[in-house]
C-alpha positions as CSV (number, residue, x, y, z in Angstrom):
1,X,165.3,50.0,61.1
2,X,168.5,51.5,62.6
3,X,169.9,54.1,60.2
4,X,171.7,57.4,60.7
5,X,168.5,59.5,61.0
6,X,167.2,57.1,63.7
7,X,170.4,57.7,65.8
8,X,170.2,61.4,65.2
9,X,166.6,61.5,66.3
10,X,167.5,59.7,69.6
11,X,170.3,62.2,70.2
12,X,168.1,65.2,69.4
13,X,165.3,63.9,71.7
14,X,167.6,62.9,74.5
15,X,169.9,66.0,74.5
16,X,167.0,68.3,73.9
17,X,165.2,66.9,76.9
18,X,168.3,67.0,79.0
19,X,169.0,70.6,78.0
20,X,165.4,71.7,78.7
21,X,165.1,70.1,82.2
22,X,168.7,70.6,83.5
23,X,168.1,73.9,85.3
24,X,165.1,72.4,87.1
25,X,167.2,69.5,88.5
26,X,170.3,71.6,89.1
27,X,168.5,74.1,91.3
28,X,166.6,71.3,93.2
29,X,169.8,69.3,93.8
30,X,172.2,72.2,94.1
31,X,174.3,71.0,91.1
32,X,176.6,73.5,89.3
33,X,175.2,75.4,86.4
34,X,176.9,77.1,83.5
35,X,176.6,80.8,83.0
36,X,173.9,80.4,80.3
37,X,171.7,78.2,82.5
38,X,172.1,80.6,85.5
39,X,171.9,84.0,83.8
40,X,169.9,83.4,80.6
41,X,167.8,80.3,81.1
42,X,165.6,81.0,78.1
43,X,168.3,80.2,75.6
44,X,169.1,76.7,76.8
45,X,165.4,75.9,77.2
46,X,164.6,77.1,73.7
47,X,167.5,75.2,72.1
48,X,166.4,72.1,74.0
49,X,162.8,72.5,73.0
50,X,163.8,72.9,69.3
51,X,165.9,69.7,69.4
52,X,163.3,67.8,71.4
53,X,160.5,68.8,69.0
54,X,162.5,67.8,65.9
55,X,163.3,64.4,67.5
56,X,159.7,63.9,68.5
57,X,158.3,64.9,65.1
58,X,160.7,62.5,63.4
59,X,159.7,59.7,65.8
60,X,156.0,60.4,65.1
61,X,156.6,60.5,61.3
62,X,158.5,57.3,61.5
63,X,155.6,55.6,63.3
64,X,155.5,52.8,65.8
65,X,156.1,50.1,63.3
66,X,159.4,51.6,62.2
67,X,160.9,52.4,65.6
68,X,159.1,55.6,66.7
69,X,158.6,54.4,70.2
70,X,162.2,53.1,70.4
71,X,163.4,56.7,69.5
72,X,161.3,58.1,72.4
73,X,162.4,55.4,74.9
74,X,166.1,55.5,74.0
75,X,166.0,59.4,74.0
76,X,164.4,59.3,77.4
77,X,167.1,57.0,78.7
78,X,169.8,59.2,77.1
79,X,168.4,62.2,78.9
80,X,168.2,60.4,82.2
81,X,171.8,59.2,81.9
82,X,173.0,62.6,80.6
83,X,171.3,64.7,83.3
84,X,171.4,62.2,86.2
85,X,174.8,60.6,85.9
86,X,176.9,63.2,84.2
87,X,175.2,66.2,85.8
88,X,177.3,68.9,84.1
89,X,177.1,67.1,80.8
90,X,174.3,69.5,80.0
91,X,176.9,72.1,79.1
92,X,178.0,70.2,76.0
93,X,174.3,69.7,75.2
94,X,174.2,73.4,74.3
95,X,176.3,72.4,71.2
96,X,175.2,68.8,70.6
97,X,171.4,69.3,70.7
98,X,171.1,72.0,68.0
99,X,173.8,70.3,65.8
100,X,172.1,66.9,65.9
101,X,168.7,68.5,65.3
102,X,170.0,70.4,62.3
103,X,171.6,67.3,60.9
104,X,168.4,65.4,61.4
105,X,166.5,68.1,59.5
106,X,169.0,68.2,56.7
107,X,168.7,64.4,56.2
108,X,164.9,64.3,56.7
109,X,163.6,67.4,54.9
110,X,164.5,66.3,51.3
111,X,162.2,63.2,51.6
112,X,159.4,65.3,53.0
113,X,159.7,67.9,50.2
114,X,159.8,65.1,47.5
115,X,163.4,65.2,46.6
116,X,165.7,62.2,46.5
117,X,166.6,60.9,49.9
118,X,170.3,61.4,50.8
119,X,172.2,58.2,50.8
120,X,174.0,59.0,54.1
121,X,170.8,59.6,55.9
122,X,169.1,56.2,55.3
123,X,172.2,54.0,55.4
124,X,173.5,52.2,58.4
125,X,176.4,53.9,60.3
126,X,178.7,51.0,59.5
127,X,178.1,51.2,55.8
128,X,179.6,54.7,55.7
129,X,183.0,53.5,57.0
130,X,183.3,50.2,55.1
131,X,186.4,50.2,52.9
132,X,187.3,47.7,50.2
133,X,190.9,46.6,50.4
134,X,193.0,47.5,47.4
135,X,195.8,45.3,46.3
136,X,198.9,46.7,44.7
137,X,199.2,45.9,41.0
138,X,202.4,44.7,39.4
139,X,203.0,48.1,37.8
140,X,203.1,49.7,41.3
141,X,206.7,50.8,42.0
142,X,206.4,49.8,45.7
């Protein structure tokens, strides 16, 4: 149930929601805002809505039986932590949200379009870093 696309969907949903709502909370609580949030608020809101929508669509496509509700709940908790605890963590969301949403689309779209599913997308995160130990042979000059 937990694969790389699952984790990317949580990140896209959480960082997208945080990016979309940060200006609202920052103005209400007098938190600092970056230049983009203060001067051009449409850009962070649109980036956040893009990432939020991609994460939500993936959760809906995955369905409740395969962790769709977990994606939404964990993404909501990520957004609450990111916005409420870190406050200015929303500035890095300007980079993280669209990157994670793009990676989610790159891994998810091939299976929607009928192509072979990429191995990295549907494997567990630990499977990508497993290494088999190699033993030196007798012909090794070491």
